[in-house]
N, C-alpha and C positions, 0 to 999 in steps of 0.2 A: 721751800718756794714752789709755787704752783707751775704746772707746765701749760703754757698758753695753747699749744697745738692740741693737747688732750682736752682742754676746756672747750675749744672750738668744736671738736668732734662730738663731745658730750652734748653741747648746746644744739648742734645740728640735729642730733638724734632726738632730743627733747622736742624741738620745734616740729620735726616731722611727725612725732608721736601725737602731737596736738592737732594734727591734720593741716598744718601750714607748710607750704612748699617754699623753701628758701632757694635763692639763686645758686649759681655755680661759684663757690668760694674757694680761693686759693687755700690749701690745707696748711700752709706755713704762715702763721701769724707774725706780724712785725711787732717787735717790742720797742716802745718809744720811751726813752729815759729823759727826753727834753721837755715834753709837753707839761705845762703847769695848769692849764685851764680846761683840759679835757681828759677824760679817762679812756675814751675809745673813739675810733673813727672807722667808717666804712667807706671805701673809695671804689668807684667804678673804674675798672682797668681794661685796657686792650690786651689781647693775648689769649693764652690758653684758658684762663679763668676770667669770669666776668667781674668778680669782686675781690678786694683785698681788705682784710681787717687788721687794724692796728690797735694795740692795747698799751696803756700806761704801765710801766714796769712796777709801780707801787701797788697796783691791783694784785700782782702775783705774790705779794707778801702779806696779803690779807686772807680772810676766810674764803673758802671755795664758793660758798653760797653768794657772797657779796661780789666776787669776781664774775660769777655766772650772770648776775644781774646785768652787768655791762656787756658781757659777751653776747647774751641773748638779745639785748638792745641792738647791738650792731648786726647780728644775724638777721633780725627782722627787717633791717634796711635793705637787705638783698631780695626781699619778696617783691613781687610785681606791684608797682605803684607806691612803694614805701621808702623811697630815698629821702623823703621828708618826714615830719612828724604829723602827717595828716590823718584823716579819718581811718584809712586802712591800717596804717601803722599802729594807731591807738587801739583799734579793735584787736589786732594780733597781740599787742602788749597785754591787753586785758585778759585775753585767753590764756596767755602764759602765766599771768599773775594768779588767776583762779586755779588753773590746773596744777601748778608747781609751787605756789605760795611765794612767788617772787614779788618784788616791788619795783617793777620796770616802769620808768617814767621818762619824760622828755629830757629832763636834766637830773643831775645828782650833785652831791656835795662831798667834800672830804669827810665831814662829820658823819654823814649817812653811811659812807663806805668804811668808816673806821680807819681812815688813813690820816697820818700827820699832815697838818696844813703847812705848806712851805712858807718860810718867812718872806715877807714883802721886801722887795729891793728898794722901793720908794714909798715914802709916806708924806702926804700933804695934809696939813692940819689947819683948821680954821682958827684964826686969832681970837675970835669972839666966843663961839660956842664950844670949841674944842673938838668938833667933829673931825674924824680922821678918814682919809681915803687912801687905800693901799693899792699899789700897782706893782706888777712884775716887770712890765716893759716900760721903756722910756717913751711915753706918749707926749702929746702936746701939752697936757696938763703938767707934766714933769718939766719939760723944757721951757715952757712959757707960763709958769704958775701965776704971774702977776696979771695975766689976761683973763683969769677966771675968778669967780666968786663962789662962796659956799652955797650949796644947794639947800641947806637947812635954814640959814639965817641971813644970807647975802653978805656975810662978812669976808674980810680979806683972808687969803690963803698964804701959807708959808710951807716951803719944801723943807722937811726935816732931814 
């Protein structure tokens, strides 16, 4: 299993070697075992350090190179004007991709990172075309399925 704090330090070092100035990041990474729809998070925090990085625990069970993609992604959010995925953030991501061969992008997927996709808790299926929509959370689509129609064929939906 990879060490998130070591990955953070390695990532900060690489970002700096590329001529990019990251913000003041808490050296202790938060490991998130509950998140299903995100792999990392950069949060602005009050206190001793300006930023806190959180990483999905599943990333620590994959290859270091893939975990570093997400770590660098979050480190870049600490740069001035980069808390979004705007022009500056994209520029820095491109610099890191060219210099270190990463594939840092705005979003990622379980498949791209080589992580097993969690099983959906809820599945809504179209009675006509068979299109399936999967959800992890109990959304309005799940609680009020009859109020919605299939986005592909306008057919009726059923909660499986």
